[in-house]
VEXRO-526656 format. One line per field, with one value per residue (C-alpha): x, y, z. Coordinates in steps of 0.02 Angstrom, whole numbers. Layout:
REM VEXRO-526656
X <- c(X, ...)
Y <- c(Y, ...)
Z <- c(Z, ...)
***
This chain:
REM VEXRO-526656
X <- c(4504, 4522, 4597, 4568, 4744, 4727, 4851, 4909, 4909, 5084, 5079, 5219, 5225, 5231, 5364, 5465, 5444, 5477, 5605, 5730, 5684, 5752, 5884, 5766, 5735, 5580, 5524, 5517, 5444, 5296, 5288, 5283, 5144, 5033, 5057, 4981, 5140, 5136, 5222, 5427, 5388, 5294, 5412, 5568, 5496, 5445, 5608, 5727, 5601, 5681, 5603, 5643, 5486, 5358, 5213, 5214, 5131, 5068, 4938, 4862, 4672, 4654, 4835, 4846, 4714, 4781, 4964, 4885, 4782, 4916, 5039, 4895, 4899, 5097, 5090, 4941, 5024, 4858, 4834, 4825, 4747, 4794, 4668, 4723, 4652, 4727, 4780, 4974, 4945, 4850, 4980, 5121, 5011, 5028, 5211, 5254, 5129, 5214, 5403, 5332, 5253, 5410, 5498, 5406, 5371, 5192, 5103, 5010, 4920, 4859, 4711, 4686, 4500, 4501, 4435, 4331, 4246, 4227, 4271, 4321, 4322, 4286, 4187, 4066, 4182, 4325, 4243, 4191, 4359, 4424, 4308, 4347, 4542, 4540, 4586, 4552, 4611, 4581, 4690, 4637, 4743, 4671, 4511, 4360, 4305, 4142, 4118, 4009, 3915, 4065, 4158, 3986, 3983, 4172, 4146, 3969, 4111, 4219, 4332, 4426, 4464, 4578, 4533, 4681, 4607, 4632, 4464, 4359, 4190, 4032, 3955, 3989, 3992, 4130, 4113, 4120, 4312, 4393, 4531, 4488, 4635, 4609, 4671, 4507, 4413, 4311, 4386, 4562, 4735, 4842, 4899, 4880, 4732, 4813, 4911, 4902, 4862, 5028, 5101, 4984, 5020, 5206, 5149, 5073, 5214, 5356, 5247, 5228, 5419, 5472, 5573, 5462, 5573, 5575, 5702, 5722, 5533, 5534, 5543, 5382, 5323, 5358, 5283, 5116, 5098, 5137, 5031, 4857, 4870, 4849, 4926, 5095, 5105, 5121, 5194, 5173, 5282, 5420, 5376, 5389, 5556, 5657, 5577, 5630, 5789, 5787, 5714, 5861, 5971, 5841, 5919, 5761, 5767, 5572, 5582, 5769, 5700, 5523, 5645, 5751, 5599, 5522, 5656, 5703, 5872, 6012, 5879, 5849, 5706, 5553, 5367, 5304, 5415, 5338, 5158, 5154, 5287, 5313, 5145, 5040, 5139, 5093, 4915, 4891, 4877, 4741, 4634, 4635, 4612, 4739, 4879, 4976, 5091, 5129, 5135, 5280, 5383, 5371, 5428, 5561, 5725, 5794, 5855, 5784, 5621, 5629, 5649, 5502, 5385, 5440, 5396, 5262, 5202, 5254, 5147, 4999, 5006, 5023, 4860, 4767, 4822, 4729, 4576, 4576, 4579, 4426, 4353, 4395, 4345, 4196, 4148, 4195, 4065, 3936, 3947, 3946, 3754, 3723, 3750, 3709, 3839, 3742, 3617, 3696, 3882, 3947, 3959, 3872, 3905, 3871, 3873, 3867, 4034, 4140, 4312, 4270, 4451, 4503, 4352, 4404, 4573, 4435, 4320, 4487, 4548, 4370, 4344, 4515, 4480, 4304, 4338, 4178, 4159, 4114, 4059, 4080, 3985, 3988, 3830, 3830, 3682, 3585, 3709, 3809, 3984, 4060, 4215, 4215, 4341, 4290, 4352, 4377, 4223, 4144, 4147, 4098, 4092, 3960, 3870, 3839, 3817, 3674, 3595, 3652, 3459, 3479, 3650, 3675, 3847, 3973, 4138, 4285, 4347, 4317, 4405, 4374, 4228, 4188, 3988, 3857, 3709, 3540, 3522, 3359, 3400, 3565, 3428, 3381, 3532, 3615, 3462, 3497, 3676, 3653, 3529, 3647, 3800, 3687, 3708, 3873, 3962, 3949, 3982, 4161, 4185, 4186, 4357, 4484, 4609, 4781, 4855, 4994, 5099, 5183, 5223, 5373, 5534, 5660, 5781, 5707, 5714, 5913, 6010, 6013, 5805, 5809, 5922, 5800, 5663, 5741, 5697, 5498, 5529, 5451, 5308, 5129, 4987, 4930, 5134, 5132, 5274, 5285, 5202, 5283, 5202, 5293, 5196, 5196, 5343, 5370, 5377, 5535, 5515, 5393, 5410, 5511, 5546, 5726, 5836)
Y <- c(4949, 5130, 5176, 5364, 5446, 5514, 5642, 5676, 5859, 5920, 5987, 6125, 6176, 6020, 5943, 6095, 6060, 5861, 5908, 6011, 5914, 5763, 5829, 5721, 5778, 5864, 5723, 5588, 5706, 5734, 5505, 5514, 5638, 5556, 5378, 5521, 5529, 5731, 5750, 5739, 5587, 5481, 5506, 5472, 5320, 5253, 5293, 5193, 5108, 4962, 4805, 4874, 4985, 4857, 4879, 4831, 4667, 4702, 4816, 4678, 4661, 4497, 4472, 4431, 4310, 4193, 4195, 4140, 3992, 3940, 3952, 3849, 3711, 3706, 3694, 3568, 3453, 3485, 3439, 3596, 3581, 3713, 3765, 3862, 3923, 3827, 3975, 4030, 4177, 4025, 3884, 4034, 4053, 3887, 3871, 4001, 3917, 3767, 3825, 3954, 3797, 3678, 3799, 3798, 3637, 3624, 3467, 3480, 3453, 3530, 3530, 3616, 3601, 3497, 3647, 3561, 3429, 3578, 3762, 3907, 3907, 3795, 3657, 3539, 3412, 3507, 3523, 3322, 3292, 3414, 3317, 3135, 3167, 3254, 3437, 3549, 3696, 3746, 3901, 3964, 4052, 4182, 4105, 4106, 4275, 4226, 4059, 4101, 3930, 3809, 3906, 3882, 3719, 3679, 3805, 3667, 3535, 3642, 3645, 3826, 3913, 4068, 4158, 4239, 4334, 4475, 4455, 4586, 4553, 4536, 4621, 4726, 4557, 4418, 4220, 4146, 4114, 4142, 4271, 4354, 4427, 4542, 4703, 4741, 4747, 4897, 4894, 4883, 4995, 4923, 5048, 4961, 4848, 4782, 4654, 4488, 4331, 4278, 4453, 4447, 4248, 4331, 4452, 4320, 4197, 4322, 4385, 4218, 4151, 4348, 4380, 4504, 4513, 4337, 4373, 4182, 4173, 4315, 4242, 4135, 4293, 4414, 4259, 4245, 4451, 4466, 4332, 4395, 4539, 4640, 4839, 4846, 5015, 5003, 4837, 4763, 4857, 4838, 4641, 4629, 4735, 4635, 4471, 4499, 4508, 4360, 4269, 4285, 4194, 4091, 3916, 3806, 3693, 3695, 3862, 3837, 3684, 3815, 3936, 3827, 3723, 3881, 3936, 4095, 4037, 4143, 4301, 4436, 4379, 4555, 4545, 4510, 4346, 4296, 4354, 4262, 4141, 4062, 4105, 4028, 3855, 3862, 3889, 3774, 3619, 3689, 3760, 3561, 3467, 3446, 3576, 3472, 3415, 3618, 3634, 3496, 3601, 3765, 3645, 3514, 3494, 3397, 3444, 3286, 3298, 3470, 3447, 3310, 3399, 3553, 3468, 3410, 3585, 3631, 3499, 3560, 3710, 3674, 3558, 3711, 3816, 3679, 3686, 3890, 3918, 3793, 3876, 4053, 4011, 3916, 4098, 4219, 4100, 4124, 4319, 4339, 4267, 4297, 4490, 4650, 4761, 4892, 4874, 4749, 4819, 4660, 4491, 4355, 4159, 3999, 3832, 3648, 3583, 3705, 3661, 3781, 3795, 3909, 4031, 4146, 4161, 4171, 4326, 4401, 4386, 4415, 4581, 4648, 4603, 4698, 4812, 4772, 4665, 4482, 4315, 4164, 4019, 3822, 3737, 3558, 3472, 3639, 3724, 3874, 3907, 4072, 4176, 4377, 4518, 4690, 4881, 5015, 5111, 4957, 4869, 4681, 4647, 4820, 4758, 4565, 4636, 4728, 4600, 4450, 4398, 4271, 4214, 4062, 4138, 4257, 4335, 4443, 4625, 4771, 4687, 4501, 4387, 4210, 4172, 4016, 4021, 3892, 3909, 3941, 4114, 4177, 4262, 4354, 4358, 4454, 4567, 4644, 4646, 4744, 4867, 4880, 4928, 5056, 5147, 5140, 5130, 5269, 5219, 5321, 5208, 5050, 5110, 5099, 5226, 5248, 5339, 5438, 5497, 5635, 5731, 5754, 5818, 5671, 5766, 5739, 5569, 5563, 5421, 5498, 5488, 5312, 5268, 5370, 5251, 5122, 5191, 5162, 4990, 4865, 4883, 4796, 4834, 5025, 5064, 5026, 5064, 5257, 5280, 5452, 5538, 5670, 5762, 5860, 5734, 5682, 5512, 5501, 5312, 5170, 5100, 4930, 4790, 4819, 4672)
Z <- c(3564, 3595, 3748, 3835, 3834, 4019, 4058, 4266, 4274, 4353, 4527, 4505, 4677, 4765, 4628, 4695, 4859, 4852, 4730, 4841, 5002, 4955, 4810, 4667, 4498, 4470, 4353, 4508, 4609, 4487, 4490, 4686, 4689, 4554, 4657, 4824, 4916, 4941, 5097, 5126, 5251, 5138, 4994, 5101, 5182, 4996, 4916, 5059, 5174, 5229, 5323, 5502, 5439, 5477, 5577, 5745, 5750, 5931, 5833, 5786, 5839, 5936, 5908, 6098, 6128, 5979, 6041, 6234, 6142, 6039, 6202, 6308, 6156, 6180, 6344, 6386, 6199, 6106, 5890, 5807, 5650, 5513, 5393, 5237, 5068, 4945, 4824, 4800, 4982, 5068, 5023, 5073, 5223, 5256, 5221, 5357, 5478, 5482, 5490, 5650, 5737, 5712, 5774, 5947, 5946, 5932, 5838, 5716, 5541, 5396, 5307, 5144, 5045, 4891, 4765, 4637, 4794, 4943, 4892, 4984, 5170, 5284, 5252, 5350, 5287, 5385, 5519, 5501, 5514, 5639, 5742, 5696, 5713, 5920, 5865, 5988, 5911, 5709, 5644, 5495, 5350, 5212, 5237, 5402, 5406, 5332, 5411, 5544, 5524, 5527, 5662, 5763, 5744, 5804, 5949, 5985, 5952, 6108, 5982, 5969, 5813, 5779, 5601, 5551, 5360, 5277, 5175, 5186, 5304, 5251, 5385, 5570, 5670, 5662, 5677, 5836, 5848, 6022, 5914, 5754, 5678, 5522, 5476, 5379, 5572, 5603, 5788, 5714, 5746, 5630, 5514, 5360, 5277, 5135, 5185, 5074, 5178, 5195, 5247, 5373, 5436, 5419, 5553, 5694, 5650, 5700, 5836, 5916, 5886, 5937, 5788, 5705, 5518, 5486, 5344, 5277, 5267, 5149, 5000, 5008, 5087, 4937, 4812, 4894, 4914, 4714, 4665, 4773, 4680, 4797, 4824, 4805, 4944, 5125, 5201, 5022, 4950, 5088, 5106, 4905, 4888, 5018, 4978, 4783, 4858, 4952, 4791, 4716, 4806, 4896, 4976, 4965, 4850, 4786, 4712, 4644, 4558, 4498, 4437, 4345, 4273, 4223, 4108, 4220, 4303, 4282, 4266, 4398, 4478, 4469, 4491, 4307, 4345, 4497, 4414, 4266, 4299, 4458, 4523, 4408, 4432, 4627, 4574, 4445, 4570, 4668, 4510, 4448, 4615, 4765, 4783, 4913, 4796, 4775, 4968, 4964, 4823, 4939, 5119, 5013, 5068, 4957, 4789, 4681, 4779, 4729, 4560, 4521, 4602, 4495, 4364, 4390, 4448, 4262, 4192, 4277, 4240, 4062, 4075, 4147, 3994, 3883, 3977, 3989, 3812, 3768, 3886, 3811, 3652, 3704, 3800, 3668, 3553, 3674, 3685, 3495, 3524, 3682, 3714, 3722, 3722, 3711, 3854, 3958, 4094, 4150, 4070, 4142, 4084, 4130, 4069, 4120, 4187, 4149, 4258, 4416, 4431, 4293, 4308, 4374, 4238, 4104, 4185, 4199, 4005, 3995, 4078, 3989, 3807, 3827, 3986, 4101, 4238, 4202, 4290, 4247, 4304, 4286, 4332, 4413, 4472, 4453, 4564, 4505, 4577, 4498, 4487, 4417, 4410, 4378, 4322, 4401, 4447, 4504, 4655, 4644, 4831, 4865, 4701, 4752, 4928, 4836, 4734, 4905, 4888, 4708, 4795, 4890, 4937, 4895, 4947, 4883, 4865, 4740, 4589, 4615, 4693, 4713, 4727, 4745, 4647, 4605, 4419, 4430, 4479, 4358, 4237, 4382, 4461, 4272, 4251, 4444, 4417, 4265, 4333, 4467, 4340, 4236, 4391, 4424, 4272, 4117, 3950, 3974, 4102, 3981, 3872, 3950, 4002, 3975, 4129, 4060, 4223, 4112, 3964, 3911, 3814, 3735, 3801, 3978, 3970, 4034, 4108, 4277, 4280, 4216, 4394, 4495, 4412, 4491, 4656, 4635, 4618, 4643, 4520, 4552, 4567, 4650, 4588, 4409, 4290, 4240, 4085, 3996, 3809, 3723, 3586, 3421, 3349, 3180, 3111, 2995, 2935, 2947, 3112, 3118, 3235, 3273, 3359)
***
């Protein structure tokens, strides 16, 4: 597909200020400017940040209420249920909290919903489980912010709830929990709102233990943060930068076994290895059904057991790839006959019995291929469950909010969503979401852009510059690898593959 080259304009005055103030090249200064870093203090923090630069956890809303309620549970010997999401962010959040509660000596169990049978977030089944097993406190990790009904039901059963969730709020009101820790709350004083669920759990766990750095947990916190594709800015970047150091020397048998079975042993683990190799294997179990094996791998302290679990996750990922390929082929065939690309901005596809755990991956691949939002829906017994992915310029969560009259439920953020919808309303929803997209997306928005940091002379690409580029790592969401162009070159021979 044709791409629009967008070369960022240099800011010479800012370049000079940063370059002279920090003793860096003008090229590195411009790369910082392109990432919104324009002051000396912000640039110094970005280039040389460390774990001590993390914000104080006590600034999080309701964190003292949460600590008081957990301390009460510890004093009285109450049964506590940890409820987490089933993806890598949720599972790593759960692993961090289980380690913290073991250190505190707090009696607890965990509950991970079955993706296909229960779906995302607190379910009626989970409420019944908490009641029938005499839990007096439920703590939700990486979910819960939209579970008003379920938390109210727990409250009526005299079961308290603590919500620890980083997802966007559906409205200004909060669920009736005894504490809601979410940096996206409107009344939050926390300086950074984009923590992953595991990053938020890490901050809360450290506060409970009186150890705000919890450095031994950074390897799995880093893994969950990268897997959730949150912006690698601010605290997320610090967590990943420091966490990758720990991950490369991890002593966890589970992670060591997963790295080995994935074929990247003795390699320098970076964000790409986590995103495309490790995280998919952690996520595969939850996509296909139960994810207890993935959690067991994160918590495992036996090397033989870890090796077996890693092989199981690897096998599940291969199965996921086969299912994904079949659904992708079916989706592409359907698009040829059903989609009018000239009139429709958003891809909406639904079909009976598509595997619901794979929909998000297919939506992401269609979005990447056609550079437009995509929502893929699987229908079972007249009810559809869907996943969506979007592009720059189309805020998916806001669009769903505008079209919510057709939906049974939804959640998500700017680039990704999940939804429930009656099969009878899918065509109405398709028309309305495309009406919204026609207002938001112009034809040029549907062409992918190549964001180029600067146009350079080949002589500018020195060993010194390459060394400076390492200061920008780790790369990922909101901190892409630098991209340079060079103009007016002459091709002296035909391009050839070398090596």
